[in-house]
C-alpha positions, 0 to 999 in steps of 0.5 A: 500499500505504501512506498515505505513498505515496498522500500523495506520489502526490497531492502529487508527481505530480498537481501536475506533471501539472496544468501540462502543456499550460498555455499562458501568454502574457506578460500572464498571467505574474507580474512582468515577462516579455520579450515574446519569451520562449517559455513553452509550460508551467510548466516552461520559458521560452526567452529571445531569447538562447537560454538556457532557464530550467527550473523544477524542481517538486521540492525539492533536498535533496541527491538531485540533482533539480536535475540529473536533472529538467532532464536529462529535459526538456533531452533531449526539447527538444534543449537545449545543457546549457551554456546552461540555468538552473535555478530552484526552483518555488514553490507556486501555481497552476502547482505545486499539489503539490510533495511530495518524498519516497518516492523518487518525484521522477523516476518521477512527473515522467518522462513529464510532463517529457518531454512538456513538453520534446517539445512545445517542440521540435515548436513550435520546429521548426514555427516554423522550417519556417514561416519556411523555407517547409518541412514540419516533417518536413524539420526536426530539432533539435540542441543549441539549434538547429533545422536544415534542408536545405541547411545551414539553421540557426536558434537557439532564441532567434531562434525564441522569439517565432514558436514562442510563436504555434504551437499546442501539440501534444497528443501530441508524439512522444517520443524513443527511448532509442537516440536519447538524447544526454544521458539515461543519461550521467554528468552532474556536479551542476548546482549542485555548484560553487555548493554546494562554494564556498559560493555556494548558498543554503540556508535558514540563508543567507536574509537579508532587509533588517531581518531579526531572529532568534528562538530558541524555548524549548520544553518538553523533554517532548513536549506540555508547556507553560510554566507560569511564567517571568521574561523580564527576564533574557532581555531584559537580554541584549545584542541581545535585543529581545523575548520573546513567547509562541507555541503551541510555547513562548517565543520570544526575538527578537534581532538575531542568532542568538547573542543569541537563543540567549543570551537563551533560555539566560537565560530557561530558567533562570527558566522552569518547565514543565507537562510534561503526560501524557508526563513519565514516559515512558521507553524501558524502559516502552515496551519493556515494552509492545512485548513484551506486544504481541508476542503476542495481538491484532494488526492483519493485514497479510498472510495467506497460508494458516494459518501458525499452524496450520502452525507447530503441526504443523511438524517444527521450529520456529525463533524469534527476536526483533529489536529496532530503536530510535528514530532521529532524522533528524540533518540537517546543517542544523537546522530553520529558517525565515524569515517576513516578514509585511507589510500584504498578506500574508506570505512564507516561506523554508522548506527544506520537502519539503512546500512546498504543505502548509507554505504552507497550514499557515502561512496558517492560522496567520496567518489568511490565504488560501494565495494570500496567502502566498508560499513560497520553497524554498531548498536543503535541507541534509538532509531524510530525511523530516524536512522533510515535517513543517511544524511548524518552518515553522508555528512560524516564521509564529507567531513572526513574527506574535507579534513584530509582523511584519517578517522573522524567521528562527527557527533551531533549534540541534542540541539543538532538533533532537534534542529535538523531532524527528519521530522514527522509532519503536522496534519489536520483532519476533518471528520464527517459522518452521516447517520440514517434515521435509525442512528446507524452510520451511513457514510464516513469521510476523512480528509487529511491535510499536511505535508507528504512524508513520501514526497520528501523521502523521494527527493521532492517527487510525487509518488503514485501511491502518495495518497495511500501512504499519507492515509495509512491508518485511515484508508484501512478503516476496518469498520463495515460502513456503506459509503467511505471516502478517505483522501489527502490534501497535500500542503507544501512545507520546506521542512525535511520529513522522515519516517517515525515510529508508527508513521502516518498511522499514529495521527490518522488512527488518533483522529479515527478512533477518537471520532468513532467514540464521538459518534458512539456518544452522540448516538447513545451507544457503548463504544465497544459495542459500536465497534463490534457492530461495525466489525460485524461478521466481515472476513478478509477485507481488502484495502488497496494493495493490502488486506486484513482479517477482520475476525482477528481484529474483532478477537483482539478487541474482545479479549482486551475489553474482557481483560480490562473489565470493560463495563465494570463500575469504576471509582468517581473520576475514572474512566476507560477508553479503547482503540483498535487497529489492523496494522498494515493487515499483518498485526492486530492490536487493541488497547484499553486505557484507564485514566483519571485527572487528579489536581489538574494532572492526567494520570494514566493508571493502566493500559491493557494491550491485546495483540495478534502478531502470529507466531510469537518468537520470544514473548519476553521480547514482545512484552518489551515491544508493547511497553516501549511502543506504548511509552513512545505513543504516550510521549506524543500526547505531550510533545510537539515541534513548532516553527518560527522564522524557519526554525524549530522552537524546541531544542531538547528534552526541556521543551520536548517532554518525553514520558518519564519513568514515574508517569509510565502506566502499568501495562498488561499484555495479552497474546491471542494466538492465530496460527499465522506466521510471525508479523511485526510488533515494533510499531503496532502498539504505538498508534493505539495509546493516544486515542485509548487514553483520550477516549478514557479521559472523556469517559472520566471527565467529559473533556473531549481533546481533539488537538495535541499536544495535551496541555494543562489548561485543557484539563482545567474543567476536570 
């Protein structure tokens, strides 16, 4: 349905699939490889000591792929989980597409990794059978050993050399779920201990011999360029080595980050800017344009029947506007990258969600071929879609080139991150519903107005799927309504845009699920019963290029309501609210929030979340994803990016609040098993937190919030 999804399919699934079946012998491998190391594919290497090194084809940014993906391979290969090592893949012939995003890491590698592990298992069995003079069917595997009749037992390490000589099975048998020993079990994070003890290496931790550091002075207005500057004061700062011009601004090269930042501060005092065409941009001017775009021409995303005609003759018309502000990614680890240019090529260390793309862009900036750029991917301290962009990594390559080579780490501070983010755009939503004489919904119209992320992502070009992309979460309205129109009125803005955790689904589901609660209240129906009625007996419903099984959505909604005690008597001043969604037709989720307002402050007591994401690889990891997704969504209740004179007003956590530990509600997660293959869990919990809480707020206080962020004065009536 969206180009973003297509992009991730290409950069995610394809690269993993390409390497399956690849036979590598010692001569073909880079570096020194033990002669007895068994490498039937690019994902695993078995050494003579029995330890297995698993290469993860996705990047770890806190979502747990360095645990979940090795579990999939280890299950089929029957590995001893305590005897594996995990390493990150790097872009190259074996891993041509490492894109990580869209909640696709497990779903796009599920079959490939299972086949990789199963193929290795069968080759080890064949090697043992040949040594024992038995049929392969007389052997079985268990925790790193091949077992045979009469107590025969050989460790995988002892079989590594012989297994490498066995033919690679084209269709190795896969285990049945009932035979899983590791998958589906609560498994602690593979790298959890290293992360909490500080041993794990993130991008900011990278250190190379002779490494220098750089900070870039960028125009605070997008698209602006330095007009005049005096570098003498910056160069006088102790530790500063040079000031060089790069495409993004002026880079201060120094012995330490402190010196680089101090030198940049001195440089800023002497620099004047050509602020460009965006210098007068403001949130107020954008809102005026968005409001105008709520009526008139728009790009159609979904049309069922003639909703406008039905509205014109409806017995009753309900209408409301919803507003969602610009959002920043606000990752805990600011953007950074280390680049080292040598005589033969270059090497980069980048916490990138688009490693192959980052490699290509850096190579182009350096005038090199991609294969001349080695790109390493350390752990990422928060991605949320921000690191799908390659602006910061390309900049690091440009700085290293301008500085004459050698290892240089370019570090962004918190204000850099907020000033130069790839923002999630603001949107306005005009919601209209027509009711028939019985109070039933006869027509639904949802107009979305705002800048298009997809156009920004595609270099200013309009994609044929732009309307569908920007209406994601709105066009896939799951409710059975006779006439539906969902469209997108594009508004131009000079701000750089990028994908955000939950993407456009977050504001679109916010408007959709809150407005549906308004309809329930206006018609005197219980919000749960209205949803169940509208979901009805639908089966699989198609939305453009996607489809969703509404029965699975209805089930998670029913379970969430039951587990939260929907309909129970609450203390005065407390309320329950709910929301549900079929995320990209793959993952089904529902949330029920319980809230109150105490002394003018919103208190979110509990959120009950039910999910159906197919087979759950690691329930412990799933719960962490649900809790993290809810925290991310709730942060957007209170945060916003606003613009004045082409600049962001907010510059850090002090004026862009994110959820604090003390404000985190209790989260109860329930899993509905559907028997389907795994689907994503990183994003699906995010969009539901906001409408569930705001619907609960209305139930508790009668206050209807249609515009975010939620400000204290909005709660004064409570």
